[in-house]
Structure formats: C-alpha cells, structure tokens
N, C-alpha and C positions, 0 to 999 in steps of 0.2 A: 435555317430556322433561327429566329431571333432568340437570344438568351433572355430568360425572364429577368425582370428588374430585381436587382440585388436588394435584399431586405436590409433596412437600416438597423444598426445596433440599437438596443433599447435605450442606452445612456449615451449622450453626447459627451465625448471626452474633452475636457478643458483643463489643460495642465496647470494653469495658475490657480484654479479652484481646488485642485487636489493638494497643491502646496499650502493653501490656507488650512485645509483639513489636517495636513501633516503637522502644521504649527499648533493646532488646537488639541491634538491628541495628548501631549504632555499635560495640559491643563485638565483634560478628562481623567487621566490616570491619577493625578494629584487629588482630584475631587473624590475618587474612590478611597484614597488613603485618609482623607479628612472626614468624609461623611458616610462611608460604607458602600456596599455593592448596590444599594438602591440607586445611586448615581448612575451606574451603568444601565440599570433598568429604565430609568427616565430617558437616557440617551438613546437606547434601543427603541423605545416606544415612539419617541419624537421622530427618529429617522425613518421608521416604518410608516408613520402617519404622514409625514411630510412628503416622502417619496410617492406614496399612493395618491395623495392629493394632486400632485403635479402630473402623475401618470394618467389619472382619469381625465384631466383637463386636456392633455396634449394628444391622447390616442385618437380622439375624434378627428383631429386634423393631420393624422399620420406624421406627427412630429416626434422628436426624441426628448426624453427627460434630460434636463441640463445637469451637469456636474455641480453647478452652483447650488442646487437644492440641498446638497449635503453640507455646504458651508452654512447656509441658513439654518439647517437643523442643528448643527453643532453649536453655533453662536447662540441660538435661542435656548437650547437645553442647558448650556453652561451659564446662562444668565438667570436661571431659575433658583429659587430657594430650595434647600434640601428637603423640606417637608411638603413640597407641592404634590397634590394628588395627581396620579397618572392621567386621569381623565381630563383634568384642567390643562395639563401640559399638552395633551393631544389636541384639545379644542383650540388652543392658542396657535400651534404650528399650522393646523389646517386653515385657520383664518388668515394667518400671515401669508401662506403660499398662495391661497386663492385670491384674497382681496388686496394683498400687498404686492402681488407679482402677476398672477395669471390674468386678472381682469384688465391689466394694462397691455396684454398681448404676449406675456411670457418673458423669458430671459432677454435682457438687453433693452426692454421697453419700460420697465417699472421705474417710477420716480422715488418710491419709498423703499427703505430697507425691509425686506419681507420678515426677517427674524424679529426686528424691533417692532414692526407693525403688529405681529402676533403677541409680543410681550405687552405692548400698550393695551391691546384689547383685553387680555385677562387681568391686567393691572387695574383697569377701571371697572371690570366686571366682577372680579373676585379679589377685592382689595385686601381683605384680611389674610388670605393665603399668601399674598405677595409682599406684605409689609410687616407682619407681626409674628409669624411663626418661624423663628430661626432656631438653630441648634449650635451649640459649641462644638467645634471640630475635635476629632480624636487626635491624640498626639502621643508619640512614643511607641516603640515596638512595632508591631504589625499594623497599628492604627486601624483604619477602616477595612483593611484587607481581611480582618478576622471577624467582621460583623456585617449584618445586613444594613443597619442604619444607626447612626449616632442618635442617641435619644435624650441627651441632656438639653432641655429647652432653655434658651437664652432670650431675654426680652429686648436686648439692645445690640445693634451692630456698632462698629466703630464710628460710623457717621452719625448715628443717633447720639452716641455718647459725646462726641465732639460738639454737637449742637447744644448739648446741655452743659458745656463747659468742662467736661471731664478730660483728663489726660489719657492718651492712648499710646501703648507701647509701640514705638516705631519698628523695633525688631520683629514683633509679631505681625505687624502690617506687612513688612517686607517678605517674611516667610510664608504668611498665609494662615497662621494659627489664630484665626479670629472668626467670629460668626459672620456669615455672608452667603452669597450665592455660590453655586457649585464651582464655577471656574473663575471667580472674580476676586479671590482673597489674596493670592500670592503675587505681590507686586514684582518681585524678582523674576519669577517664571514668566509672567506676562510680558515683561520687558525683553527677556531673552527671546521668547517666541515672536514678539513684534519686530525686534531687530532682524531676526531671520527673514521675515517677510519684506522688510525694507531693503535688505541686502540683495534679496532675490528680485527686487523691483516689482513685487506683487502689490505692496502697499506703498503709497506715496509718502516719502519722508516730509514733504512740504505740508501735507495735511496734518500729519502727526505733530510736527514741531509747531505749526500754526496753532493747533488746538491747545498744546501745552503752554505756549506763550500767552495766548489769550486768557486761558484759565488762571495761570499763576499771576499775571499782571493785575487782572481785575480782583482776584481773590485777595491779593496783597493789599490793594487799595481799600477794599471793604474791611479787611481785618485791622488795618492801621487806623481807620476811621471809626472802628467799633460799631459798624453797622450790621444789623441782622444777627445772624448766628455766629458763634465763636469758632470759626474754622481757621486755624492757622494754615498758611498756604501749603507747606510741605506735608503736613498730616492730611490735609484735604486732598492733595494729589494722590496719596497712597490709599486713602479710604474709599469705600464704596466701589462703584464700577467705572470710574473715570478712565483709568488706564486701559481697562478692557475695551471700553467704548472707543477711545481714541486710536487704539491699535487695530481693532478688528471690525468695529461697526461703522464708524464714520469714513473709513478708508475703502469701503465697498466701491469698486470701480464703476458700477452701473448707476447707483443713486448719488454718488459724489459729483463734485465739479470735475469735468473731464477734459475740457478743451485747452486750457492755458495754465501755465505754472502760477501766474498771478491769481487766477481763480482758485487754485488749490490752496494757496496761502490764505486768501480771504475766507474761503469756505472753512478751513480749519479754525481760523480766528473766531468766526461766527459760532462754531460749535463750542469752543472753549469759553467764550463770553457768556453764552446761554447757560452753560453748566453752572458757572459761578452765580449768575443772577437767579436762576431757578432754585438752586440749593439754598441761597441766602434768604430770599424773600418769599418763597412759596411754602405751603404746608407739606409739600412732598419731601421726604428725607433724601430721595435720590432723583437726580435731574437728567441723567444721561438718556433715558428712553425718550423723553420729550424733546431734548436738545437735538438728538439725532434726527427725529422726524421733522422738526422745524427747519433744521439746516438742509435736509433733503429737499424740502419744498422750495427753498430759495436757490438751490443749485442750478436749475435750468435758467432761471432769470439772471443769475450772476454770470453764467457763461454767455448768455445773449448780450448783456450790457457790455462785457469786456470785448467781445468780438466786434460789436458795433463801434465801440470807442476806437479800436485799432483800425477799423476801416476808415473812419473819419480822419484819424491822424495820418493815415497813409495817403488819403485823398488830398489833404491839406498840404 
C-alpha cells in the first residue's frame, strides 16, 4: 500500500530570511525602550496580518508561506511612526504582501519590495499619520519599558529640522534619542545589525557601499553649491531612514539587482543618488520609500543590459 503524500510544513524555512529577522530584533527591542510597549503591539499586529494575507493567497495552490514574509513584516513595522493607528498599519502590510508580492506570483517573483510597497500605499493614502504625528523618545531609566506609549508630541524630526537650517546633535542621531520611526533612529545599532548581515553574506556589501557612496557624493555637491535644502552630508546620512533603507530595504535579494557584481554597485548608486535628489528637491521630507521602489523597477532592466553587454563583449 502506497504511503500517503507527506503534508508540507505550513512555513517554508529559509535560513537567510531568519537571519534578517534576527538582525532586526535588536531594533525592535530598542523601539520599545524609546517609544513604549505599543511598538510591540504594532509589530504583533503587522506580523499577524502579513502572515494571514500570504497564507490566504498560497493555500489555494497548496503552497507554503515563505519565511520572507516575516522579513517584510519586521521592516514595514519598524519603518512606521510611533503614533500610527493599528488599523492603518494592518492595511499597509496587507496591501504590500498582496500587491507588492503575491500578485507577481509570490516569493522570488516580485519586482518590488513588499514592505516598502505597503508603506508607500499608506504614505499617499494617510499622509498626516505618516508625516506629522511624531513623539519624542523616552530616555533614561526604564524608558519605554515602563509605559505603554511615549506621549510627548514633537512637530519635527531631525530631517525636517535640518531642512530648515537647524543644527542637530550628532550624538543623539547616533544613539537614536530623536523623533522618528520605530526602528530607524539609532544609527549605531542599524550599522551594527547591517554589518552582521553583510558578514553573513545575506546583504550585499556592494549595494550598501554603492548606495552610501552615491548618496554622500551627490549630497556633498548639492550642499557645497547651496542648492535646495541645507543638508550637510554627514548629518543627512544619519538622519531619517537612509541607513535603515540602505541596510535592510534596498538589499532585499529578490527585488535588488541579482546577477552581476557590477549591477549591484550600479543599483546601489542609483538608490543613493535618488535619495539625495528626492530629499533635496521634492516636498517630501523623506525620500527612501520612493527611492527604493524606483530602484526596484530598474533592477531587472539593469541586469538585462549588463548581461547583454557581457555577451557582446565575449562574442567580439
């Protein structure tokens, strides 16, 4: 008698994806310290909604939920402001998983970063909640571990203050004691977690360094020429979500340039240049969301052009 077909596990185990989640956990813990336990509630709601969105899409085809969905959930949740209503957070991740990933055929076929797709959707749909309702982080003692939510409202993030010509304390930017999104304030911790991923070869250092070089080079030129807003390069690098974006968002192995090292360098450069341009000349205080999606759209074309160029050179 033939053995019945073995039932597949519910979740497809992908070790690199779990390593990204491990790297994001310290940022999640720090977000609780800065902004209170509500940060954990947002993370839990987003993970539940994101998982269910993918599960309901794949069960019809008897497929497994990818471990990558948890990476998308963590990145998306940590990119949100502390005052985000839970229902808006849920709407965004459901949109990102379904329309940024599953409509393309699921894991490995999407051209856009699902987490950033979801964030872009709620950014343009609920702009007030994403751009103007910030809080000052708690600092000292037990911090946010002793409260549900930090409640001192602040009207300006470091990036907004820099745009207005104000000075920003570099030490606060480094430690994270500034207004901002849940997981995007501490430059030091983001760098440590990002370096871990590069050492583990989960994130491409070529994309990271390409993005940083492109951003710093163009931002320095714009600053020296006194064009647009008054972002000095170093403060601009530490402010906003650039470091979080270049370490965790643009390095997504599915939506990034994948086939050649040259493509990875160029892809990173495109992202960095776009961040500097959008920040300086647009009305949006933060450019990373749109820079990631635009770079994602050009990644397949970039890979195709480089592969064709190599074929022609080899034939010649």
